[in-house]
C-alpha positions in Angstrom: 252.5 60.1 30.1 252.3 63.4 31.8 254.8 64.5 34.4 253.7 63.9 38.0 254.9 67.4 39.0 251.9 68.9 37.1 249.5 66.7 39.1 251.2 67.5 42.4 251.1 71.2 41.6 247.4 71.0 41.0 246.9 69.0 44.2 249.0 71.5 46.2 246.9 74.3 44.8 243.7 72.6 45.8 245.2 72.0 49.3 246.1 75.7 49.6 242.6 76.8 48.7 241.1 74.3 51.1 243.1 75.5 54.1 242.4 79.2 53.1 238.7 78.3 52.9 238.8 76.7 56.4 240.5 79.7 57.9 237.9 82.0 56.4 235.1 79.8 57.6 236.6 79.7 61.2 237.1 83.5 61.2 233.5 84.0 60.1 232.0 81.5 62.5 233.7 83.1 65.5 
């Protein structure tokens, strides 16, 4: 079995990219 930390790290990375994308989208839409 893989360590859960690896999965959480991947999820956190995706979450970070998501929030960054949203901020970029909001900045461009204004």
